[in-house]
C-alpha positions as CSV (number, residue, x, y, z in Angstrom):
1,M,-36.5,-36.5,39.5
2,V,-36.6,-40.1,40.7
3,I,-37.6,-41.2,44.2
4,H,-36.5,-44.5,45.8
5,E,-38.7,-45.6,48.7
6,M,-40.2,-48.7,50.1
7,G,-38.3,-50.9,47.7
8,L,-39.8,-49.0,44.7
9,S,-38.8,-46.4,42.2
10,F,-41.0,-43.4,41.4
11,S,-40.7,-40.7,38.8
12,V,-42.0,-37.3,39.6
13,M,-44.5,-36.2,36.9
14,N,-45.6,-32.8,38.2
15,D,-46.0,-30.8,41.4
16,Y,-48.5,-33.4,42.7
17,D,-48.1,-36.8,41.1
18,V,-45.6,-39.6,40.7
19,K,-45.4,-42.6,38.4
20,V,-44.3,-46.1,39.7
21,L,-41.3,-47.3,37.7
22,G,-40.9,-50.7,39.4
23,F,-38.9,-52.4,42.1
24,Y,-35.7,-50.9,43.3
25,P,-33.3,-52.4,42.9
26,R,-34.9,-54.4,40.1
27,R,-33.4,-57.7,41.3
28,E,-35.2,-57.3,44.7
29,E,-38.3,-58.8,43.2
30,K,-41.1,-59.6,45.7
31,T,-44.1,-62.0,45.8
32,R,-46.5,-59.4,47.4
33,L,-46.9,-55.8,46.4
34,A,-49.0,-53.1,48.2
35,I,-48.3,-49.7,46.6
36,P,-48.8,-46.7,48.9
37,P,-51.2,-43.9,47.8
38,H,-48.6,-41.2,48.6
39,V,-44.8,-40.9,48.6
40,Q,-42.9,-37.9,50.0
41,G,-46.0,-35.7,49.6
42,Y,-46.8,-36.8,46.0
43,R,-49.8,-38.8,44.9
44,V,-49.1,-42.1,43.3
45,A,-51.2,-41.7,40.2
46,V,-49.7,-43.9,37.4
47,I,-48.2,-47.4,37.1
48,G,-45.6,-46.9,34.5
49,K,-45.0,-48.8,31.2
50,K,-43.5,-52.2,31.9
51,A,-43.1,-51.2,35.6
52,F,-43.4,-54.9,36.7
53,Y,-42.9,-56.5,33.4
54,D,-41.5,-60.1,33.6
55,C,-41.6,-60.0,37.5
56,T,-42.1,-63.8,37.6
57,K,-42.2,-64.1,41.4
58,L,-45.0,-61.5,41.9
59,R,-48.2,-63.2,43.1
60,H,-50.4,-60.6,44.9
61,V,-50.9,-56.9,44.1
62,I,-52.9,-54.1,45.7
63,L,-53.1,-50.8,44.0
64,P,-54.2,-47.7,46.0
65,P,-57.3,-45.5,45.2
66,S,-54.9,-42.7,44.0
67,V,-54.0,-44.6,40.8
68,H,-55.9,-43.6,37.7
69,T,-53.7,-45.1,34.9
70,I,-51.9,-48.4,34.3
71,E,-49.6,-48.0,31.3
72,D,-48.8,-50.5,28.6
73,E,-47.5,-54.0,29.6
74,A,-47.2,-52.8,33.3
75,F,-47.8,-56.4,34.6
76,G,-47.0,-58.3,31.3
77,L,-45.3,-61.7,31.7
78,C,-46.0,-61.8,35.4
79,A,-46.5,-65.5,35.1
80,S,-47.2,-66.1,38.8
81,L,-49.6,-63.2,39.4
82,E,-52.7,-64.7,41.0
83,D,-54.7,-61.7,42.1
84,I,-54.7,-57.9,41.7
85,V,-57.0,-55.4,43.4
86,L,-57.9,-52.6,40.9
87,P,-59.4,-49.6,42.6
88,D,-62.5,-47.8,41.3
89,S,-60.3,-44.8,40.5
90,I,-58.7,-46.4,37.5
91,K,-59.9,-45.0,34.2
92,H,-57.2,-46.2,31.7
93,I,-55.4,-49.5,31.4
94,G,-52.8,-49.8,28.6
95,K,-52.1,-52.3,25.9
96,G,-51.0,-55.7,27.1
97,A,-51.1,-54.6,30.7
98,F,-51.9,-58.2,31.8
99,E,-50.6,-60.2,28.9
100,D,-49.3,-63.7,29.6
101,T,-50.4,-63.6,33.3
102,L,-50.6,-67.4,33.4
103,A,-52.0,-67.6,36.9
104,L,-54.5,-64.8,36.9
105,Q,-57.9,-66.4,36.9
106,K,-60.2,-63.5,38.0
107,V,-60.2,-59.7,37.7
108,V,-62.8,-57.2,38.7
109,L,-62.7,-54.4,36.1
110,P,-63.0,-50.9,37.6
111,P,-66.5,-49.4,37.0
112,H,-65.1,-46.1,35.6
113,L,-62.7,-47.8,33.1
114,E,-63.1,-45.7,29.9
115,S,-62.2,-48.5,27.4
116,L,-60.5,-51.8,27.0
117,S,-57.1,-51.9,25.2
118,E,-55.5,-54.2,22.6
119,G,-54.1,-57.4,23.9
120,L,-55.2,-56.4,27.5
121,F,-55.5,-60.0,28.8
122,Y,-53.6,-61.8,25.9
123,G,-52.7,-65.3,27.1
124,S,-54.0,-64.8,30.7
125,A,-55.8,-67.5,32.8
126,L,-59.1,-65.7,33.2
127,H,-62.1,-68.0,33.6
128,R,-64.9,-65.4,33.7
129,I,-65.2,-61.7,33.0
130,T,-67.9,-59.2,33.5
131,M,-67.4,-55.7,31.9
132,P,-68.6,-52.3,33.1
133,E,-71.9,-51.3,31.6
134,H,-70.8,-48.3,29.6
135,L,-68.1,-50.1,27.5
136,T,-68.9,-50.1,23.8
137,E,-66.0,-52.0,22.2
138,I,-63.7,-55.0,22.6
139,P,-60.5,-54.2,20.7
140,S,-58.1,-56.5,18.8
141,G,-56.6,-59.4,20.7
142,C,-58.1,-58.2,24.0
143,F,-58.8,-61.8,25.2
144,Y,-56.6,-63.6,22.6
145,D,-55.5,-67.0,23.7
146,C,-57.3,-66.9,27.0
147,E,-57.8,-70.7,26.8
148,W,-59.5,-71.1,30.2
149,L,-62.1,-68.4,29.6
150,D,-65.6,-70.0,29.6
151,F,-68.1,-67.3,30.5
152,V,-68.4,-63.6,29.4
153,V,-71.0,-61.0,30.3
154,L,-71.1,-58.2,27.8
155,P,-72.7,-54.8,28.7
156,N,-75.9,-53.5,27.1
157,A,-73.8,-50.7,25.6
158,M,-71.5,-53.1,23.7
159,Q,-71.5,-52.3,19.9
160,K,-68.4,-53.7,18.4
161,I,-66.1,-56.8,19.0
162,A,-62.9,-57.0,17.0
163,H,-62.5,-60.0,14.7
164,D,-59.7,-61.6,16.8
165,A,-60.8,-60.4,20.3
166,F,-61.5,-64.0,21.4
167,H,-59.3,-66.1,19.1
168,Y,-58.1,-69.3,20.7
169,C,-60.5,-69.1,23.5
170,Y,-61.2,-72.9,23.2
171,R,-63.5,-73.2,26.3
172,L,-65.7,-70.2,25.7
173,E,-69.2,-71.5,25.3
174,D,-71.4,-69.0,27.1
175,V,-71.6,-65.3,26.2
176,A,-74.4,-63.1,27.7
177,A,-74.9,-60.2,25.4
178,P,-77.3,-57.4,24.4
179,P,-79.7,-58.1,21.6
180,A,-77.6,-56.2,19.1
181,I,-74.7,-58.7,19.5
182,T,-75.9,-62.0,18.1
183,Y,-72.5,-63.8,17.7
184,I,-68.8,-63.3,18.1
185,E,-66.0,-64.4,15.7
186,M,-64.0,-67.3,17.0
187,F,-60.9,-69.1,15.7
188,D,-59.7,-72.5,17.1
189,G,-56.4,-72.7,15.2
190,I,-58.0,-74.6,12.4
191,Q,-61.0,-72.7,11.2
192,E,-63.0,-69.6,12.0
193,W,-66.6,-69.9,13.2
194,K,-69.3,-67.9,14.9
195,L,-70.3,-68.4,18.6
196,E,-74.0,-67.6,19.1
197,T,-74.6,-65.3,22.1
198,T,-77.3,-65.7,24.7
199,S,-79.8,-63.0,25.8
200,R,-78.5,-60.4,28.3
201,Q,-78.8,-61.6,31.8
202,S,-79.8,-59.4,34.7
203,K,-76.9,-58.4,36.9
204,Y,-78.4,-59.6,40.2
205,K,-80.3,-62.7,41.5
206,V,-82.6,-61.9,44.4
207,V,-83.8,-64.5,46.9
208,Q,-86.5,-63.0,49.2
209,D,-88.4,-65.2,51.6
210,G,-87.8,-68.2,49.3
211,N,-88.9,-66.3,46.1
212,V,-86.4,-65.8,43.3
213,W,-86.3,-62.9,40.9
214,Y,-83.7,-60.9,38.9
215,T,-82.9,-57.2,38.6
216,D,-80.3,-54.7,37.5
217,D,-81.2,-52.2,40.2
218,Y,-79.1,-53.0,43.3
219,E,-79.8,-49.9,45.4
220,L,-83.5,-50.0,45.0
221,T,-83.6,-53.7,45.9
222,V,-81.6,-53.1,49.1
223,K,-84.1,-50.2,50.0
224,G,-86.9,-52.6,49.3
225,F,-85.5,-55.1,51.8
226,G,-85.5,-52.3,54.4
227,W,-89.0,-51.3,53.7
228,D,-90.2,-55.0,53.9
229,I,-88.4,-55.6,57.2
230,S,-89.7,-52.3,58.7
231,Y,-93.3,-53.2,57.6
232,A,-92.9,-56.7,59.2
233,R,-91.7,-55.2,62.5
234,E,-94.5,-52.5,62.6
235,N,-97.1,-55.2,62.1
236,L,-95.5,-57.6,64.6
237,S,-94.9,-60.3,62.0
238,T,-94.3,-63.8,63.5
239,H,-92.7,-65.0,60.3
240,N,-88.9,-65.3,60.0
241,F,-87.4,-64.5,56.5
242,T,-84.2,-63.6,54.8
243,C,-83.4,-61.3,51.8
244,E,-80.3,-62.0,49.7
245,I,-78.7,-60.5,46.6
246,F,-76.3,-62.5,44.5
247,D,-74.1,-61.5,41.6
248,N,-75.8,-63.3,38.8
249,A,-72.6,-63.9,36.8
250,T,-70.4,-65.3,39.6
251,G,-72.9,-66.4,42.3
252,E,-71.1,-64.2,44.9
253,L,-73.4,-63.1,47.8
254,M,-73.5,-59.3,47.6
255,H,-76.0,-58.4,50.4
256,R,-78.0,-60.2,53.1
257,E,-80.6,-59.1,55.6
258,E,-82.6,-61.2,58.0
259,Y,-85.8,-60.7,60.0
260,K,-86.5,-62.7,63.1
261,F,-89.6,-62.1,65.2
């Protein structure tokens, strides 16, 4: 059974879930896409194989928290795709799901993603990538020909990187990795070589009252800010100060608290 609604086609998978098949009619390609979490009482759970393949006008995509799977090549050849919001619910992304996304510079991978897939970002415009902490392997061609990629943070659990995972990544110069990963195989079109990795960086940079330190424990740091501010208030401190947490890979401000007497 196929459902047509909101300019999209959905295939009924079971009594509860539907899969997105793509735009309907296909020629009605859009630049912005916000997929609903439910359609006619069904949960939108899967983005189907090649659902938006070669949709060259598509620029902005928001997926709902009901989606757990993106199938093979779902957004492949979306040459104008600039950003896509991937909900935390996603556990599986198929082969080549974002291949040749020539405008896609940044993606935040879902924290519960079970694995990376072959050719996942083949030929994309990614500049930087940070991977979920539990991932253990980067498969064949995962970042192949990502010529703008210049910084990668590998998780402490990482154990294996395929020989051609980063081939033709000409600008890649900095790889933060666990001690077990000392280099990655590279190919520049002429010769193969080994890119030495750096030591694993902490996930967060903390600036507290002018002092800088680094940590991987976000929640405990936030709690610590609360304790420090409560202590200052109880003791009628006359000293103003701020507490900030930054993503150490991107520099993005994650949390800020301020105390003023």
